[in-house]
N, CA, C and O atoms as a GROMACS GRO file, in nm:
protein
  392
    1MET      N    1 -11.136  -5.575 -23.460
    1MET     CA    2 -11.149  -5.627 -23.324
    1MET      C    3 -11.202  -5.770 -23.326
    1MET      O    4 -11.212  -5.833 -23.220
    2GLU      N    5 -11.236  -5.823 -23.443
    2GLU     CA    6 -11.288  -5.960 -23.452
    2GLU      C    7 -11.409  -5.979 -23.361
    2GLU      O    8 -11.412  -6.069 -23.277
    3THR      N    9 -11.509  -5.894 -23.378
    3THR     CA   10 -11.625  -5.898 -23.290
    3THR      C   11 -11.705  -6.027 -23.301
    3THR      O   12 -11.783  -6.059 -23.211
    4GLU      N   13 -11.688  -6.102 -23.408
    4GLU     CA   14 -11.756  -6.232 -23.417
    4GLU      C   15 -11.696  -6.327 -23.312
    4GLU      O   16 -11.768  -6.403 -23.248
    5LYS      N   17 -11.565  -6.322 -23.297
    5LYS     CA   18 -11.494  -6.408 -23.200
    5LYS      C   19 -11.502  -6.353 -23.057
    5LYS      O   20 -11.512  -6.429 -22.961
    6PHE      N   21 -11.497  -6.222 -23.046
    6PHE     CA   22 -11.492  -6.155 -22.916
    6PHE      C   23 -11.600  -6.046 -22.911
    6PHE      O   24 -11.568  -5.928 -22.922
    7PRO      N   25 -11.727  -6.086 -22.896
    7PRO     CA   26 -11.836  -5.988 -22.904
    7PRO      C   27 -11.853  -5.898 -22.782
    7PRO      O   28 -11.923  -5.797 -22.789
    8LYS      N   29 -11.789  -5.933 -22.670
    8LYS     CA   30 -11.809  -5.857 -22.546
    8LYS      C   31 -11.678  -5.809 -22.486
    8LYS      O   32 -11.573  -5.870 -22.503
    9GLY      N   33 -11.689  -5.699 -22.416
    9GLY     CA   34 -11.583  -5.652 -22.329
    9GLY      C   35 -11.640  -5.654 -22.188
    9GLY      O   36 -11.758  -5.623 -22.169
   10ILE      N   37 -11.559  -5.689 -22.090
   10ILE     CA   38 -11.608  -5.699 -21.953
   10ILE      C   39 -11.513  -5.622 -21.861
   10ILE      O   40 -11.391  -5.638 -21.867
   11PHE      N   41 -11.572  -5.538 -21.775
   11PHE     CA   42 -11.495  -5.471 -21.672
   11PHE      C   43 -11.549  -5.516 -21.537
   11PHE      O   44 -11.668  -5.502 -21.509
   12LYS      N   45 -11.461  -5.570 -21.455
   12LYS     CA   46 -11.496  -5.608 -21.318
   12LYS      C   47 -11.408  -5.527 -21.226
   12LYS      O   48 -11.285  -5.537 -21.228
   13GLY      N   49 -11.473  -5.446 -21.144
   13GLY     CA   50 -11.395  -5.360 -21.056
   13GLY      C   51 -11.482  -5.298 -20.950
   13GLY      O   52 -11.595  -5.340 -20.927
   14SER      N   53 -11.427  -5.198 -20.886
   14SER     CA   54 -11.501  -5.129 -20.780
   14SER      C   55 -11.466  -4.981 -20.781
   14SER      O   56 -11.366  -4.938 -20.839
   15ILE      N   57 -11.551  -4.905 -20.714
   15ILE     CA   58 -11.531  -4.761 -20.702
   15ILE      C   59 -11.428  -4.736 -20.593
   15ILE      O   60 -11.442  -4.784 -20.481
   16ILE      N   61 -11.325  -4.660 -20.626
   16ILE     CA   62 -11.218  -4.629 -20.529
   16ILE      C   63 -11.265  -4.521 -20.432
   16ILE      O   64 -11.241  -4.530 -20.312
   17ASP      N   65 -11.331  -4.418 -20.486
   17ASP     CA   66 -11.375  -4.304 -20.405
   17ASP      C   67 -11.495  -4.341 -20.319
   17ASP      O   68 -11.574  -4.428 -20.354
   18LYS      N   69 -11.507  -4.272 -20.208
   18LYS     CA   70 -11.620  -4.296 -20.119
   18LYS      C   71 -11.743  -4.224 -20.174
   18LYS      O   72 -11.739  -4.104 -20.201
   19VAL      N   73 -11.853  -4.299 -20.191
   19VAL     CA   74 -11.976  -4.242 -20.244
   19VAL      C   75 -12.094  -4.320 -20.186
   19VAL      O   76 -12.087  -4.442 -20.173
   20ASP      N   77 -12.201  -4.250 -20.152
   20ASP     CA   78 -12.321  -4.314 -20.098
   20ASP      C   79 -12.422  -4.330 -20.212
   20ASP      O   80 -12.490  -4.234 -20.248
   21LEU      N   81 -12.431  -4.449 -20.267
   21LEU     CA   82 -12.517  -4.475 -20.381
   21LEU      C   83 -12.665  -4.480 -20.344
   21LEU      O   84 -12.751  -4.501 -20.430
   22LYS      N   85 -12.696  -4.460 -20.216
   22LYS     CA   86 -12.836  -4.455 -20.173
   22LYS      C   87 -12.889  -4.311 -20.171
   22LYS      O   88 -13.009  -4.289 -20.153
   23LYS      N   89 -12.798  -4.215 -20.190
   23LYS     CA   90 -12.837  -4.074 -20.188
   23LYS      C   91 -12.837  -4.018 -20.331
   23LYS      O   92 -12.743  -4.041 -20.407
   24ASN      N   93 -12.944  -3.946 -20.366
   24ASN     CA   94 -12.948  -3.880 -20.496
   24ASN      C   95 -12.831  -3.784 -20.510
   24ASN      O   96 -12.793  -3.718 -20.413
   25GLY      N   97 -12.774  -3.777 -20.629
   25GLY     CA   98 -12.664  -3.684 -20.653
   25GLY      C   99 -12.583  -3.720 -20.775
   25GLY      O  100 -12.610  -3.819 -20.843
   26PHE      N  101 -12.483  -3.637 -20.801
   26PHE     CA  102 -12.390  -3.656 -20.913
   26PHE      C  103 -12.251  -3.671 -20.856
   26PHE      O  104 -12.209  -3.590 -20.773
   27TYR      N  105 -12.179  -3.773 -20.899
   27TYR     CA  106 -12.047  -3.802 -20.843
   27TYR      C  107 -11.947  -3.831 -20.954
   27TYR      O  108 -11.976  -3.908 -21.046
   28LYS      N  109 -11.830  -3.769 -20.946
   28LYS     CA  110 -11.718  -3.804 -21.034
   28LYS      C  111 -11.628  -3.895 -20.951
   28LYS      O  112 -11.578  -3.855 -20.846
   29VAL      N  113 -11.608  -4.016 -20.999
   29VAL     CA  114 -11.533  -4.116 -20.921
   29VAL      C  115 -11.429  -4.185 -21.008
   29VAL      O  116 -11.431  -4.174 -21.131
   30MET      N  117 -11.340  -4.255 -20.942
   30MET     CA  118 -11.242  -4.339 -21.011
   30MET      C  119 -11.274  -4.483 -20.976
   30MET      O  120 -11.301  -4.517 -20.861
   31THR      N  121 -11.271  -4.569 -21.078
   31THR     CA  122 -11.289  -4.712 -21.055
   31THR      C  123 -11.157  -4.783 -21.082
   31THR      O  124 -11.070  -4.731 -21.154
   32GLU      N  125 -11.142  -4.900 -21.025
   32GLU     CA  126 -11.021  -4.979 -21.045
   32GLU      C  127 -11.063  -5.124 -21.060
   32GLU      O  128 -11.144  -5.175 -20.983
   33GLY      N  129 -11.006  -5.190 -21.160
   33GLY     CA  130 -11.041  -5.330 -21.181
   33GLY      C  131 -10.971  -5.388 -21.302
   33GLY      O  132 -10.865  -5.341 -21.343
   34LYS      N  133 -11.032  -5.491 -21.357
   34LYS     CA  134 -10.976  -5.562 -21.473
   34LYS      C  135 -11.069  -5.546 -21.593
   34LYS      O  136 -11.190  -5.567 -21.583
   35LEU      N  137 -11.011  -5.508 -21.707
   35LEU     CA  138 -11.085  -5.494 -21.832
   35LEU      C  139 -11.046  -5.611 -21.922
   35LEU      O  140 -10.929  -5.632 -21.952
   36LEU      N  141 -11.147  -5.688 -21.963
   36LEU     CA  142 -11.126  -5.801 -22.053
   36LEU      C  143 -11.174  -5.762 -22.191
   36LEU      O  144 -11.294  -5.739 -22.212
   37LEU      N  145 -11.082  -5.754 -22.285
   37LEU     CA  146 -11.112  -5.723 -22.425
   37LEU      C  147 -11.034  -5.819 -22.512
   37LEU      O  148 -10.915  -5.843 -22.488
   38HIS      N  149 -11.097  -5.872 -22.612
   38HIS     CA  150 -11.029  -5.956 -22.710
   38HIS      C  151 -10.959  -6.074 -22.644
   38HIS      O  152 -10.856  -6.122 -22.692
   39GLY      N  153 -11.016  -6.122 -22.532
   39GLY     CA  154 -10.959  -6.236 -22.462
   39GLY      C  155 -10.840  -6.205 -22.373
   39GLY      O  156 -10.780  -6.297 -22.317
   40VAL      N  157 -10.804  -6.077 -22.359
   40VAL     CA  158 -10.689  -6.037 -22.278
   40VAL      C  159 -10.736  -5.946 -22.166
   40VAL      O  160 -10.803  -5.845 -22.190
   41GLU      N  161 -10.701  -5.982 -22.042
   41GLU     CA  162 -10.740  -5.905 -21.925
   41GLU      C  163 -10.627  -5.812 -21.884
   41GLU      O  164 -10.510  -5.851 -21.882
   42LYS      N  165 -10.662  -5.687 -21.851
   42LYS     CA  166 -10.562  -5.588 -21.814
   42LYS      C  167 -10.617  -5.502 -21.700
   42LYS      O  168 -10.734  -5.464 -21.701
   43SER      N  169 -10.532  -5.472 -21.602
   43SER     CA  170 -10.571  -5.385 -21.491
   43SER      C  171 -10.588  -5.243 -21.542
   43SER      O  172 -10.510  -5.194 -21.623
   44ARG      N  173 -10.694  -5.176 -21.492
   44ARG     CA  174 -10.722  -5.040 -21.537
   44ARG      C  175 -10.779  -4.957 -21.423
   44ARG      O  176 -10.844  -5.009 -21.332
   45LYS      N  177 -10.753  -4.827 -21.429
   45LYS     CA  178 -10.822  -4.728 -21.348
   45LYS      C  179 -10.901  -4.645 -21.447
   45LYS      O  180 -10.845  -4.588 -21.542
   46ILE      N  181 -11.032  -4.637 -21.426
   46ILE     CA  182 -11.120  -4.572 -21.522
   46ILE      C  183 -11.205  -4.467 -21.450
   46ILE      O  184 -11.273  -4.498 -21.353
   47PRO      N  185 -11.200  -4.342 -21.499
   47PRO     CA  186 -11.285  -4.238 -21.440
   47PRO      C  187 -11.430  -4.257 -21.486
   47PRO      O  188 -11.455  -4.294 -21.601
   48CYS      N  189 -11.524  -4.232 -21.395
   48CYS     CA  190 -11.667  -4.245 -21.427
   48CYS      C  191 -11.744  -4.129 -21.367
   48CYS      O  192 -11.703  -4.067 -21.269
   49GLU      N  193 -11.858  -4.103 -21.428
   49GLU     CA  194 -11.954  -4.008 -21.372
   49GLU      C  195 -12.077  -4.089 -21.334
   49GLU      O  196 -12.133  -4.162 -21.416
   50ILE      N  197 -12.119  -4.075 -21.209
   50ILE     CA  198 -12.234  -4.150 -21.159
   50ILE      C  199 -12.344  -4.052 -21.120
   50ILE      O  200 -12.320  -3.955 -21.048
   51THR      N  201 -12.464  -4.079 -21.168
   51THR     CA  202 -12.581  -4.003 -21.127
   51THR      C  203 -12.676  -4.099 -21.056
   51THR      O  204 -12.712  -4.204 -21.110
   52VAL      N  205 -12.717  -4.062 -20.935
   52VAL     CA  206 -12.812  -4.143 -20.859
   52VAL      C  207 -12.941  -4.064 -20.848
   52VAL      O  208 -12.942  -3.948 -20.805
   53ARG      N  209 -13.050  -4.127 -20.890
   53ARG     CA  210 -13.181  -4.061 -20.881
   53ARG      C  211 -13.286  -4.165 -20.846
   53ARG      O  212 -13.321  -4.250 -20.927
   54ASP      N  213 -13.336  -4.156 -20.724
   54ASP     CA  214 -13.443  -4.243 -20.676
   54ASP      C  215 -13.414  -4.392 -20.697
   54ASP      O  216 -13.499  -4.467 -20.745
   55GLY      N  217 -13.293  -4.434 -20.661
   55GLY     CA  218 -13.257  -4.575 -20.668
   55GLY      C  219 -13.203  -4.623 -20.801
   55GLY      O  220 -13.158  -4.736 -20.813
   56VAL      N  221 -13.208  -4.536 -20.902
   56VAL     CA  222 -13.152  -4.570 -21.033
   56VAL      C  223 -13.015  -4.506 -21.045
   56VAL      O  224 -12.999  -4.385 -21.025
   57ILE      N  225 -12.916  -4.588 -21.077
   57ILE     CA  226 -12.778  -4.542 -21.087
   57ILE      C  227 -12.738  -4.543 -21.234
   57ILE      O  228 -12.744  -4.647 -21.300
   58THR      N  229 -12.698  -4.427 -21.286
   58THR     CA  230 -12.650  -4.416 -21.423
   58THR      C  231 -12.500  -4.394 -21.419
   58THR      O  232 -12.451  -4.303 -21.351
   59VAL      N  233 -12.427  -4.477 -21.492
   59VAL     CA  234 -12.281  -4.467 -21.497
   59VAL      C  235 -12.241  -4.432 -21.640
   59VAL      O  236 -12.282  -4.496 -21.736
   60LYS      N  237 -12.159  -4.327 -21.651
   60LYS     CA  238 -12.107  -4.286 -21.782
   60LYS      C  239 -11.956  -4.275 -21.774
   60LYS      O  240 -11.900  -4.231 -21.673
   61SER      N  241 -11.892  -4.316 -21.881
   61SER     CA  242 -11.747  -4.304 -21.888
   61SER      C  243 -11.705  -4.310 -22.033
   61SER      O  244 -11.775  -4.367 -22.117
   62ASN      N  245 -11.591  -4.253 -22.062
   62ASN     CA  246 -11.527  -4.273 -22.192
   62ASN      C  247 -11.376  -4.270 -22.167
   62ASN      O  248 -11.325  -4.187 -22.093
   63PHE      N  249 -11.310  -4.361 -22.231
   63PHE     CA  250 -11.166  -4.375 -22.210
   63PHE      C  251 -11.102  -4.440 -22.332
   63PHE      O  252 -11.170  -4.501 -22.415
   64LYS      N  253 -10.972  -4.428 -22.341
   64LYS     CA  254 -10.897  -4.479 -22.455
   64LYS      C  255 -10.823  -4.606 -22.416
   64LYS      O  256 -10.770  -4.618 -22.306
   65VAL      N  257 -10.820  -4.701 -22.508
   65VAL     CA  258 -10.750  -4.828 -22.488
   65VAL      C  259 -10.654  -4.849 -22.605
   65VAL      O  260 -10.693  -4.841 -22.721
   66GLN      N  261 -10.530  -4.877 -22.572
   66GLN     CA  262 -10.431  -4.909 -22.676
   66GLN      C  263 -10.455  -5.053 -22.723
   66GLN      O  264 -10.465  -5.144 -22.641
   67LEU      N  265 -10.464  -5.073 -22.853
   67LEU     CA  266 -10.490  -5.206 -22.908
   67LEU      C  267 -10.382  -5.307 -22.867
   67LEU      O  268 -10.413  -5.422 -22.838
   68VAL      N  269 -10.258  -5.264 -22.864
   68VAL     CA  270 -10.148  -5.354 -22.830
   68VAL      C  271 -10.163  -5.410 -22.688
   68VAL      O  272 -10.118  -5.521 -22.662
   69ASP      N  273 -10.226  -5.334 -22.597
   69ASP     CA  274 -10.245  -5.381 -22.459
   69ASP      C  275 -10.331  -5.506 -22.452
   69ASP      O  276 -10.320  -5.584 -22.357
   70HIS      N  277 -10.417  -5.526 -22.553
   70HIS     CA  278 -10.506  -5.641 -22.554
   70HIS      C  279 -10.477  -5.734 -22.672
   70HIS      O  280 -10.562  -5.812 -22.715
   71LYS      N  281 -10.354  -5.723 -22.723
   71LYS     CA  282 -10.304  -5.808 -22.832
   71LYS      C  283 -10.396  -5.807 -22.954
   71LYS      O  284 -10.418  -5.910 -23.018
   72ILE      N  285 -10.450  -5.689 -22.985
   72ILE     CA  286 -10.532  -5.671 -23.104
   72ILE      C  287 -10.440  -5.624 -23.215
   72ILE      O  288 -10.380  -5.516 -23.206
   73LYS      N  289 -10.430  -5.704 -23.319
   73LYS     CA  290 -10.337  -5.674 -23.428
   73LYS      C  291 -10.410  -5.604 -23.542
   73LYS      O  292 -10.522  -5.640 -23.578
   74ILE      N  293 -10.343  -5.504 -23.598
   74ILE     CA  294 -10.396  -5.434 -23.715
   74ILE      C  295 -10.331  -5.496 -23.838
   74ILE      O  296 -10.208  -5.501 -23.847
   75PRO      N  297 -10.411  -5.545 -23.933
   75PRO     CA  298 -10.352  -5.602 -24.054
   75PRO      C  299 -10.264  -5.500 -24.127
   75PRO      O  300 -10.300  -5.382 -24.136
   76THR      N  301 -10.153  -5.544 -24.178
   76THR     CA  302 -10.057  -5.458 -24.246
   76THR      C  303 -10.121  -5.377 -24.358
   76THR      O  304 -10.087  -5.261 -24.379
   77VAL      N  305 -10.213  -5.438 -24.430
   77VAL     CA  306 -10.277  -5.373 -24.544
   77VAL      C  307 -10.350  -5.244 -24.505
   77VAL      O  308 -10.354  -5.149 -24.584
   78VAL      N  309 -10.406  -5.239 -24.385
   78VAL     CA  310 -10.483  -5.122 -24.342
   78VAL      C  311 -10.418  -5.046 -24.227
   78VAL      O  312 -10.480  -4.957 -24.168
   79ARG      N  313 -10.295  -5.079 -24.194
   79ARG     CA  314 -10.226  -5.018 -24.080
   79ARG      C  315 -10.226  -4.865 -24.085
   79ARG      O  316 -10.241  -4.800 -23.981
   80GLN      N  317 -10.210  -4.807 -24.202
   80GLN     CA  318 -10.206  -4.661 -24.218
   80GLN      C  319 -10.343  -4.596 -24.192
   80GLN      O  320 -10.350  -4.478 -24.159
   81LYS      N  321 -10.451  -4.673 -24.208
   81LYS     CA  322 -10.586  -4.618 -24.198
   81LYS      C  323 -10.656  -4.647 -24.065
   81LYS      O  324 -10.764  -4.594 -24.040
   82ILE      N  325 -10.595  -4.729 -23.981
   82ILE     CA  326 -10.658  -4.770 -23.855
   82ILE      C  327 -10.577  -4.713 -23.738
   82ILE      O  328 -10.454  -4.719 -23.738
   83SER      N  329 -10.647  -4.659 -23.640
   83SER     CA  330 -10.583  -4.604 -23.521
   83SER      C  331 -10.527  -4.716 -23.435
   83SER      O  332 -10.579  -4.828 -23.435
   84GLU      N  333 -10.421  -4.687 -23.362
   84GLU     CA  334 -10.362  -4.785 -23.271
   84GLU      C  335 -10.432  -4.787 -23.136
   84GLU      O  336 -10.392  -4.861 -23.046
   85SER      N  337 -10.537  -4.706 -23.122
   85SER     CA  338 -10.615  -4.705 -22.999
   85SER      C  339 -10.763  -4.694 -23.035
   85SER      O  340 -10.800  -4.650 -23.144
   86ILE      N  341 -10.846  -4.736 -22.939
   86ILE     CA  342 -10.991  -4.724 -22.957
   86ILE      C  343 -11.048  -4.645 -22.839
   86ILE      O  344 -10.990  -4.643 -22.730
   87PHE      N  345 -11.160  -4.582 -22.862
   87PHE     CA  346 -11.228  -4.510 -22.756
   87PHE      C  347 -11.349  -4.592 -22.713
   87PHE      O  348 -11.431  -4.634 -22.795
   88ILE      N  349 -11.359  -4.614 -22.584
   88ILE     CA  350 -11.471  -4.686 -22.526
   88ILE      C  351 -11.567  -4.581 -22.469
   88ILE      O  352 -11.525  -4.492 -22.394
   89ASP      N  353 -11.693  -4.591 -22.504
   89ASP     CA  354 -11.795  -4.501 -22.454
   89ASP      C  355 -11.897  -4.586 -22.379
   89ASP      O  356 -11.965  -4.669 -22.439
   90LEU      N  357 -11.907  -4.565 -22.249
   90LEU     CA  358 -11.992  -4.647 -22.163
   90LEU      C  359 -12.108  -4.564 -22.110
   90LEU      O  360 -12.090  -4.451 -22.063
   91ASN      N  361 -12.228  -4.620 -22.117
   91ASN     CA  362 -12.346  -4.558 -22.060
   91ASN      C  363 -12.434  -4.673 -22.012
   91ASN      O  364 -12.487  -4.749 -22.093
   92SER      N  365 -12.449  -4.686 -21.880
   92SER     CA  366 -12.519  -4.802 -21.825
   92SER      C  367 -12.607  -4.760 -21.708
   92SER      O  368 -12.574  -4.666 -21.635
   93ASN      N  369 -12.718  -4.830 -21.690
   93ASN     CA  370 -12.809  -4.804 -21.577
   93ASN      C  371 -12.817  -4.926 -21.487
   93ASN      O  372 -12.814  -5.041 -21.532
   94PHE      N  373 -12.827  -4.899 -21.357
   94PHE     CA  374 -12.840  -5.004 -21.256
   94PHE      C  375 -12.951  -4.964 -21.159
   94PHE      O  376 -12.983  -4.846 -21.146
   95VAL      N  377 -13.008  -5.062 -21.092
   95VAL     CA  378 -13.108  -5.037 -20.989
   95VAL      C  379 -13.058  -5.100 -20.860
   95VAL      O  380 -13.017  -5.216 -20.860
   96LEU      N  381 -13.062  -5.025 -20.750
   96LEU     CA  382 -13.020  -5.078 -20.620
   96LEU      C  383 -13.117  -5.187 -20.574
   96LEU      O  384 -13.238  -5.173 -20.588
   97LYS      N  385 -13.062  -5.294 -20.518
   97LYS     CA  386 -13.145  -5.397 -20.456
   97LYS      C  387 -13.205  -5.342 -20.328
   97LYS      O  388 -13.141  -5.265 -20.257
   98LYS      N  389 -13.326  -5.381 -20.300
   98LYS     CA  390 -13.391  -5.334 -20.176
   98LYS      C  391 -13.382  -5.437 -20.067
   98LYS      O  392 -13.430  -5.415 -19.956
   0.00000   0.00000   0.00000
């Protein structure tokens, strides 16, 4: 993935489903936006699980990304040993502004 050149992945999007992030609870939602990996931006719909507890929002998700979608090339020498897709595992916390 050339992490020295491309150390970050960025997802900018929004929650499609209606959810009240001010109320404690557990929500399975779909997000929609743009995923930037390896310098290539691609539209994505990504399922997420959101837990809200006393103003702290925890977002968890895992999804598969095809390397070719983000122009990530597998060197011929290791092509047989490297998967053509990667799994992204996301676990992030946010705090609501007051």
